[in-house]
C-alpha positions in Angstrom: -104.8 53.8 35.6 -101.2 52.7 35.2 -98.3 52.3 32.8 -97.1 48.6 32.7 -93.9 47.2 31.4 -93.8 43.4 30.8 -90.5 41.7 30.1 -89.3 44.8 28.1 -86.0 44.5 26.3 -84.7 47.5 24.5 -82.1 47.3 21.8 -80.0 49.9 20.0 -81.5 50.9 16.6 -79.2 48.5 14.8 -80.0 45.8 17.4 -76.3 45.3 18.0 -76.6 46.1 21.7 -79.0 45.5 24.5 -79.8 48.8 26.3 -82.4 47.5 28.7 -83.0 43.8 29.5 -86.3 42.1 30.5 -87.7 45.0 32.5 -91.0 44.6 34.2 -92.7 47.1 36.5 -95.8 49.2 37.0 -95.9 53.0 37.1 -98.9 54.3 38.9 -101.1 57.2 37.7 -101.2 60.5 39.6 -97.6 59.9 40.8 -94.3 61.5 40.0 -91.9 58.6 39.3 -88.2 59.1 38.9 -85.9 57.0 36.8 -82.6 56.9 38.7 -79.3 55.4 37.6 -75.7 56.2 36.7 -74.8 57.5 33.3 -75.3 54.8 30.7 -77.6 52.8 33.0 -80.5 52.8 30.5 -82.7 55.6 31.8 -83.0 57.6 28.5 -83.4 54.3 26.6 -86.3 53.3 28.8 -87.9 56.8 28.5 -87.6 56.7 24.7 -89.2 53.2 24.6 -92.1 54.5 26.8 -92.5 57.3 24.3 -92.7 54.9 21.3 -89.5 56.2 19.8 -87.6 53.0 19.7 -89.1 50.2 17.7 -86.3 47.8 18.5 -88.0 46.3 21.5 -89.3 43.0 22.8 -92.0 42.6 25.4 -95.0 44.9 26.0 -95.7 48.4 27.0 -99.3 49.2 28.0 -100.9 52.5 28.9 -104.0 51.7 31.0 -104.2 48.3 29.4 -103.8 49.5 25.8 -100.6 48.3 24.0 -98.3 51.1 22.8 -97.4 49.2 19.7 -99.9 47.9 17.1 -97.7 45.5 15.0 -94.9 47.6 13.6 -96.4 51.0 14.3 -97.1 52.8 17.6 -100.8 53.2 18.4 -102.0 56.7 17.4 -104.5 56.6 20.3 -101.8 55.9 22.8 -99.3 58.4 21.3 -101.9 61.2 21.7 -102.0 60.4 25.4 -98.2 60.9 25.8 -96.3 64.2 26.0 -92.5 64.0 25.9 -90.0 66.8 26.7 -86.4 66.1 25.9 -83.3 67.2 27.6 -82.6 70.9 26.8 -86.1 71.4 25.4 -85.2 74.8 24.1 -83.4 72.9 21.3 -86.6 71.2 20.1 -88.3 74.3 18.7 -89.1 74.1 15.0 -91.5 76.7 13.9 -91.1 80.3 12.6 -93.2 81.8 15.4 -94.1 80.8 19.0 -97.7 80.3 17.9 -96.4 78.0 15.2 -94.8 75.9 17.9 -98.2 75.3 19.5 -99.8 74.7 16.1 -97.2 72.0 15.4 -97.9 70.2 18.6 -101.7 70.5 18.4 -102.0 69.7 14.7 -102.2 65.9 15.2 -105.3 66.4 17.5 -107.2 68.0 14.5 -108.8 70.7 16.7 -110.8 73.6 15.4 -108.9 76.9 15.0 -110.7 78.4 18.0 -109.9 75.5 20.2 -106.2 75.6 19.2 -106.1 79.3 20.0 -107.8 78.8 23.4 -105.4 76.0 24.4 -102.4 78.1 23.2 -103.3 81.1 25.2 -104.1 79.1 28.3 -100.8 77.2 28.1 -98.9 80.5 27.6 -100.6 82.0 30.7 -99.9 79.0 32.8 -96.2 79.1 31.7 -96.0 82.8 32.7 -95.4 84.0 29.2 -97.1 87.1 27.7 -99.3 86.6 24.7 -97.4 89.2 22.8 -94.7 86.6 22.3 -96.9 84.5 20.1 -95.8 86.4 17.0 -92.2 86.4 17.9 -89.6 84.0 16.6 -88.8 81.3 19.2 -85.1 81.7 18.2 -85.2 85.3 19.5 -86.3 84.3 23.0 -84.1 83.9 26.0 -83.0 80.4 27.0 -85.5 80.3 29.9 -88.4 81.5 27.6 -87.5 78.9 25.0 -87.7 76.2 27.6 -91.0 77.4 28.9 -92.4 77.6 25.3 -91.3 74.0 24.7 -92.9 72.7 27.8 -96.1 74.8 27.3 -96.5 73.6 23.7 -96.3 70.0 25.0 -98.8 70.6 27.8 -101.2 72.4 25.4 -102.0 69.0 23.9 -103.2 67.9 27.3 -101.4 64.6 27.6 -102.4 62.1 30.2 -98.8 61.0 30.7 -95.8 63.3 30.7 -92.3 62.0 30.1 -89.3 64.3 31.0 -85.6 63.7 30.3 -83.3 65.7 32.7 -85.8 68.6 33.0 -83.6 70.5 35.5 -80.4 70.2 33.4 -78.8 73.6 32.8 -81.2 75.5 35.1 -80.0 77.8 37.8 -81.2 77.0 41.4 -84.0 79.6 41.3 -85.3 78.4 37.9 -85.1 74.8 39.0 -87.1 75.5 42.1 -89.7 77.3 40.0 -89.9 74.4 37.7 -90.4 72.0 40.6 -93.4 74.0 41.8 -94.9 73.8 38.3 -94.2 70.1 38.2 -96.2 69.6 41.4 -99.1 71.6 39.9 -98.9 69.5 36.7 -99.1 66.2 38.7 -102.4 67.4 40.3 -103.9 68.1 36.9 -102.8 65.0 34.9 -105.1 62.0 34.8 -102.0 59.8 34.2 -98.6 60.4 35.7 -95.2 62.0 35.3 -92.0 60.0 34.6 -88.7 61.8 34.9 -85.3 60.5 34.0 -82.9 62.6 36.1 -79.6 62.8 38.0 -80.9 65.7 40.1 -81.8 63.9 43.3 -81.5 66.9 45.5 -84.3 68.8 43.7 -86.6 66.0 42.6 -86.6 63.4 45.4 -88.5 65.6 47.9 -91.4 66.0 45.5 -91.4 62.4 44.0 -93.7 59.6 44.9 -91.8 56.6 43.6 -88.4 55.8 42.1 -87.3 53.1 39.7 -83.6 52.2 40.1 -81.9 51.3 36.8 -78.3 49.9 36.6 -76.4 48.1 34.0 -79.4 47.9 31.6 -81.7 46.4 34.2 -84.4 47.6 36.5 -83.2 46.8 40.0 -86.3 47.7 41.9 -89.2 50.1 42.3 -89.6 51.8 45.6 -91.5 54.6 47.3 -89.4 57.6 48.1 -90.0 56.9 51.8 -88.5 53.4 51.4 -85.5 54.9 49.6 -84.8 57.2 52.6 -85.1 54.3 55.0 -82.7 52.2 52.9 -80.2 54.6 51.4 -77.9 51.7 50.4 -80.3 51.1 47.5 -78.9 54.2 45.8 -75.4 52.9 46.2 -76.3 49.6 44.6 -77.5 51.6 41.6 -74.2 53.3 41.3 -75.4 56.6 42.7 -74.0 58.8 45.4 -76.3 59.8 48.2 -77.6 63.4 47.9 -76.3 65.8 50.6 -79.6 65.8 52.5 -79.8 62.1 52.7 -76.1 61.8 53.8 -76.7 64.3 56.5 -79.8 62.5 57.7 -77.9 59.3 57.8 -75.0 60.9 59.8 -77.5 62.3 62.3 -79.2 58.9 62.6 -75.9 57.3 63.5 -75.6 59.9 66.2 -79.0 59.0 67.6 -80.8 61.9 66.1 -83.9 60.6 64.2 -85.4 63.1 61.9 -89.0 62.8 60.8 -89.4 60.1 58.1 -89.5 61.1 54.5 -87.6 63.2 52.0 -86.6 66.7 53.1 -86.1 69.7 50.9 -83.3 72.2 51.6 -85.6 74.6 53.4 -87.2 71.8 55.5 -83.8 70.4 56.4 -82.6 73.8 57.5 -85.7 74.2 59.7 -85.1 70.8 61.2 -81.5 71.7 62.0 -82.6 74.9 63.5 -84.6 72.9 66.0 -81.3 71.5 67.2 -80.1 75.0 68.3 -78.6 76.0 70.6 -75.9 73.5 69.8 -75.6 70.5 72.0 -79.0 70.9 73.7 -81.7 68.3 73.7 -84.5 68.6 71.2 -86.3 65.3 71.7 -90.0 65.4 71.2 -90.1 68.9 69.9 -92.3 69.6 66.9 -90.3 71.1 64.0 -91.6 74.3 62.5 -92.3 72.6 59.1 -94.3 69.7 60.6 -93.9 66.1 59.6 -93.3 64.6 63.1 -91.0 65.4 66.1 -87.3 65.0 66.3 -87.1 61.9 68.4 -83.7 62.4 70.0 -81.0 65.0 70.0 -77.8 63.7 71.6 -74.2 64.4 70.9 -73.1 62.1 73.7 -69.4 61.4 73.8 -68.7 64.5 71.7 -68.1 67.3 74.2 -67.5 70.6 72.5 -68.9 69.5 69.2 -70.7 72.5 67.7 -72.9 70.6 65.2 -73.9 67.3 63.8 -71.2 67.4 61.1 -68.4 67.7 63.7 -69.9 65.0 65.8 -70.1 62.7 62.8 -66.5 63.5 61.9 -65.4 62.9 65.5 -67.0 59.4 65.3 -65.0 58.5 62.2 -67.8 58.9 59.7 -65.5 59.7 56.9 -67.0 61.7 54.1 -70.0 62.8 56.2 -70.7 66.4 55.3 -71.1 69.3 57.7 -74.4 70.9 58.3 -76.3 72.0 55.2 -77.2 75.7 55.4 -79.7 77.4 53.3 -78.0 79.4 50.6 -79.3 82.6 49.0 -80.5 80.6 46.1 -82.5 78.1 48.1 -80.1 75.2 47.5 -78.1 73.5 50.2 -74.4 74.2 50.8 -72.0 72.5 53.1 -70.6 74.5 56.0 -67.6 72.2 56.1 -65.7 71.5 52.8 -64.8 68.0 52.1 -61.1 67.5 52.6 -58.6 65.0 51.3 -59.8 62.4 53.8 -63.1 62.1 51.9 -61.2 61.1 48.8 -59.0 58.8 50.7 -62.0 57.0 52.1 -63.5 56.5 48.7 -66.6 58.4 49.5 -68.6 59.5 46.5 -69.4 63.2 46.0 -72.3 64.5 47.9 -74.3 65.1 44.7 -74.3 63.8 41.2 -73.7 60.4 39.9 -71.0 57.9 40.8 -69.3 57.0 37.5 -69.7 53.3 38.0 -68.6 51.2 35.1 -71.5 49.7 33.3 -71.6 46.3 31.9 -71.6 45.8 28.1 -74.9 44.2 27.3 -74.1 42.8 23.9 -76.1 40.1 22.3 -74.7 37.4 20.0 -74.3 39.8 17.1 -72.3 38.8 14.1 -68.9 40.5 14.0 -69.2 42.1 17.4 -66.2 40.5 18.9 -64.2 40.9 15.7 -65.1 44.6 15.8 -63.2 45.0 19.1 -60.3 43.2 17.5 -60.4 45.5 14.5 -60.5 48.6 16.8 -57.1 47.6 18.3 -55.4 47.5 14.9 -53.1 50.3 13.8 -55.0 52.7 11.6 -52.1 52.6 9.1 -52.4 48.9 8.7 -56.1 49.2 8.1 -55.6 51.9 5.6 -53.0 49.9 3.7 -55.3 46.9 3.7 -58.2 48.9 2.3 -56.1 50.5 -0.4 -54.7 47.1 -1.5 -58.1 45.4 -1.7 -59.7 48.5 -3.3 -57.0 48.4 -6.0 -57.7 44.8 -6.7 -61.4 45.5 -6.9 -60.9 48.4 -9.4 -58.6 46.3 -11.6 -61.3 43.8 -12.4 -62.8 43.6 -15.9 -65.0 40.6 -15.6 -67.9 39.4 -13.4 -66.0 36.5 -11.8 -63.3 38.9 -10.7 -65.9 41.2 -9.3 -67.5 38.3 -7.5 -64.2 37.5 -5.8 -63.8 41.2 -4.8 -67.3 41.1 -3.4 -66.4 38.1 -1.3 -63.3 39.9 0.0 -65.3 43.0 0.8 -68.0 40.9 2.6 -65.3 39.2 4.7 -63.7 42.5 5.6 -67.0 44.1 6.6 -67.9 41.1 8.7 -64.6 41.0 10.5 -64.8 44.8 11.2 -68.3 44.2 12.7 -70.2 46.6 10.5 -73.9 46.0 10.8 -76.5 46.7 8.1 -77.6 49.7 10.0 -74.1 51.1 9.9 -73.4 50.8 6.2 -76.8 50.8 4.5 -77.8 54.4 5.2 -74.5 55.6 3.8 -74.5 53.5 0.7 -78.2 53.6 0.0 -78.0 56.7 -2.3 -75.4 55.0 -4.4 -77.5 51.9 -4.6 -80.5 53.8 -5.8 -78.3 55.7 -8.3 -76.9 52.4 -9.5 -80.4 51.0 -10.1 -81.6 54.1 -12.0 -78.4 54.2 -14.0 -78.8 50.5 -14.9 -82.2 51.3 -16.4 -81.4 54.5 -18.2 -78.0 53.4 -19.6 -79.7 50.5 -21.4 -82.5 52.6 -22.9 -82.1 53.9 -26.5 -84.1 54.4 -29.6 -84.1 51.6 -32.2 -84.6 52.1 -35.9 -87.0 50.1 -38.0 -87.9 51.3 -41.5 -88.1 55.0 -42.5 -89.7 58.1 -41.1 -90.3 59.3 -37.5 -92.4 56.2 -36.8 -89.4 54.0 -37.5 -87.8 55.0 -34.1 -89.0 52.6 -31.4 -87.8 52.3 -27.8 -85.3 49.5 -27.2 -83.1 48.3 -24.4 -79.4 47.3 -24.6 -78.5 44.8 -21.8 -74.8 45.0 -22.7 -74.7 48.7 -21.9 -76.8 48.3 -18.8 -74.6 45.5 -17.4 -71.5 47.5 -18.1 -72.9 50.4 -16.1 -73.9 48.1 -13.3 -70.4 46.6 -13.3 -68.6 49.9 -13.0 -70.9 51.3 -10.3 -70.7 48.0 -8.3 -66.9 48.5 -8.2 -67.4 51.9 -6.7 -69.9 50.5 -4.2 -67.5 47.8 -3.0 -64.7 50.4 -2.6 -67.1 52.6 -0.6 -68.0 49.6 1.7 -64.3 49.0 2.3 -63.8 52.7 3.0 -66.4 52.6 5.8 -64.3 50.2 7.8 -61.6 52.7 8.8 -63.8 55.4 10.4 -66.1 52.7 11.9 -63.3 51.0 13.8 -60.9 53.8 14.5 -61.2 56.7 17.0 -60.6 60.2 15.7 -57.5 60.6 17.9 -55.9 57.4 16.6 -56.9 58.3 13.1 -55.1 61.7 13.4 -52.0 60.0 14.8 -52.0 57.4 12.1 -52.1 60.1 9.4 -49.4 62.2 11.1 -47.0 59.2 11.3 -47.9 58.0 7.8 -47.2 61.4 6.2 -44.4 62.3 8.6 -41.7 61.9 5.9 -43.2 64.9 4.1 -42.5 67.3 6.9 -39.0 67.9 5.4 -40.7 69.3 2.4 -42.5 71.8 4.6 -45.8 70.3 4.0 -48.2 71.0 7.0 -48.7 67.4 7.9 -50.1 68.2 11.4 -52.7 70.5 9.9 -53.7 68.0 7.2 -54.0 65.2 9.8 -56.1 67.4 12.1 -58.4 68.4 9.2 -58.9 64.8 8.2 -59.5 63.8 11.8 -62.0 66.6 12.4 -63.8 65.8 9.1 -64.1 62.1 10.1 -65.3 63.1 13.6 -67.8 65.7 12.4 -69.7 63.4 10.0 -70.8 61.0 12.8 -71.7 64.0 14.9 -74.0 65.1 12.1 -75.6 61.7 12.0 -76.2 61.7 15.8 -77.7 65.2 15.7 -80.0 64.2 12.8 -81.2 61.1 14.8 -81.8 63.3 17.9 -84.0 65.8 16.0 -85.7 63.0 14.2 -86.8 61.6 17.6 -88.0 65.0 18.6 -90.0 65.4 15.4 -91.5 61.9 15.7 -92.5 62.6 19.3 -94.1 66.0 18.6 -95.6 65.3 15.3 -97.2 61.9 16.3 -96.6 60.7 12.7 -94.6 57.6 12.5 -94.0 55.2 9.6 -93.5 51.5 10.0 -90.9 50.5 12.6 -91.0 53.9 14.2 -89.5 55.8 11.3 -89.9 59.5 10.5 -92.7 60.6 8.2 -91.5 62.6 5.3 -93.9 65.4 6.3 -91.8 66.0 9.4 -88.5 66.5 7.5 -88.9 70.2 6.8 -89.6 70.9 10.5 -86.3 69.5 11.7 -84.0 71.1 9.0 -83.7 74.6 10.7 -83.0 73.4 14.3 -80.6 70.8 12.9 -78.7 73.5 10.9 -78.5 75.7 14.0 -77.3 72.8 16.1 -74.6 71.9 13.5 -73.4 75.5 13.3 -73.2 75.6 17.1 -71.2 72.4 17.2 -68.8 73.9 14.6 -68.5 77.1 16.7 -67.8 75.1 19.8 -65.2 73.0 18.0 -63.4 76.0 16.6 -63.2 77.5 20.1 -61.9 74.3 21.5 -59.2 74.1 18.8 -58.2 77.7 19.4 -58.0 77.3 23.2 -55.7 74.3 22.7 -53.3 76.2 20.5 -54.1 74.5 17.2 -54.2 77.9 15.5 -50.5 78.3 16.2 -49.0 76.6 13.2 -45.4 75.7 12.8 -44.9 75.0 16.5 -43.4 71.8 17.8 -45.9 69.6 19.6 -45.7 66.8 22.1 -47.8 63.7 21.8 -49.2 61.3 24.4 -49.4 58.4 21.9 -47.0 56.9 19.4 -48.4 54.2 17.3 -46.3 51.0 16.9 -47.0 48.3 14.3 -47.7 45.0 16.0 -47.6 41.5 14.7 -51.4 41.5 14.0 -51.0 44.7 12.0 -48.4 43.1 9.8 -50.7 40.1 9.3 -53.5 42.4 8.2 -51.3 44.1 5.6 -50.0 40.8 4.3 -53.7 39.6 4.0 -54.5 42.7 2.0 -51.4 42.0 -0.3 -52.5 38.4 -0.8 -56.0 39.5 -1.7 -54.6 42.0 -4.2 -52.4 39.3 -5.8 -55.4 36.9 -6.0 -57.6 39.5 -7.6 -54.8 40.5 -10.1 -54.1 36.8 -10.9 -57.8 36.1 -11.6 -57.9 39.1 -13.9 -54.9 37.8 -15.9 -56.4 34.3 -16.1 -59.7 35.7 -17.4 -58.0 37.7 -20.1 
């Protein structure tokens, strides 16, 4: 059994960007495989593609030889073999009760009531949760209990393959260690395998079987964990810093101390270091207490008085090499010697975490993409004035030729701004449907033929229908123009543009700063709502196993995501208000400093003049048509 990727290319949902390019590899069953890479490398994109959540792909994904996709839909047979747990799984709970969470996950399997109850109780017991919680609301549980419920409800479906996204994120060391032990137990039970996208190398490398290195939207290589420890430079090529244990092992190796091969947990590394005591004595050939082979050589030659391997390494000029890692009370490693300024000067990456390497921009030949970058550099005031001028010209039209010219001007503006169909269609779709319905109903009326009630017959007035279509089309074009500003302007530049544009009203004691901040937050919050909705839609698709064509969300899953989406939005609003208060925005009337002062450039003047010319052209056409 295996999971095979063949020339897999993953796009963003609007297909404007390549997230992963021509990836091919095999993930073996009964193994724990880690997806490793810097932030933005493509790990989560790959994981979502493996879960059938991103239809914008090319190439093939096969589970044990069965294609994941059947035309434009994921295969239900394969989906039922996949269990996926997202980052912060406690946020993926939907139901009114804990038992309802299990029912939601098991419903696609069409099990009997007794079988569902048996699986639910077994999963609860394996997760260490009392059965008395089944009637409780999942939102009343502690954070740790929510996470265990989310994982248990996924495992109750008994998937063959388990996909995890940052499973240890937000866990304290004791909880993370407990989760790792359960992960090892899961691997022994699954007939498929476990794939984990993670940054937590310290906790997961010692229990992993293989790693897939992802960088800049490409799979660099697949290695065994043993090979990774023998060639630590592979992590550096992937934009990752070496974990503390690997750095220490490398420092010891350079001093002639060869530890047993393979990854070492914190406890095992502590035991191996203990074999070096008393400091400076030979330990060659001695079997370490935790097994795994003897320490081949223990020599601090040339370092008289060095008390430990960390000092020896520092004495030999190994800049950035950590001191010995001692077992902390929580089971994690900690360095006995803090990294000093020399570590920064040498450019050494932190001992844990991810090196923030700049990722390449994998952008296909997408219409308007280069112009979008150009539009983003424009002064927001210039864009606002351009939009107002063209919108005025559009609303002044009274005939179809004038509206056609306005439509051409709008299409040109949208193309230059780089707005894709995926960017504008979801926003304007309700108005388009409303326009169609209004076109039909505005033209309907009762005609009159003869006398009596039977003389009234349905009729249709095309003149009234076309008039309605004309007016609503003007509104739609103005809406399209209005989308350009938030799509090509960051919230900060938007706020500064409004402040400077309305600055003359400060003398009238109008709270310009507050108005600008409110407008900026509103513009920022709307995209956040969209991103949260997309996130919960992915969760609902994954858990409900119901997908429409092209991986869309079934309407039956919409009620399930409303409550967690609302809770998430309220939490975002609360976090935002706290951030504003901490930064002093509640102190009105106080003078403020600014790190940015917008200055109109030549290109900004050209944009405003273009808008003025379009307004004059539209106005002239209207006068000619009259």
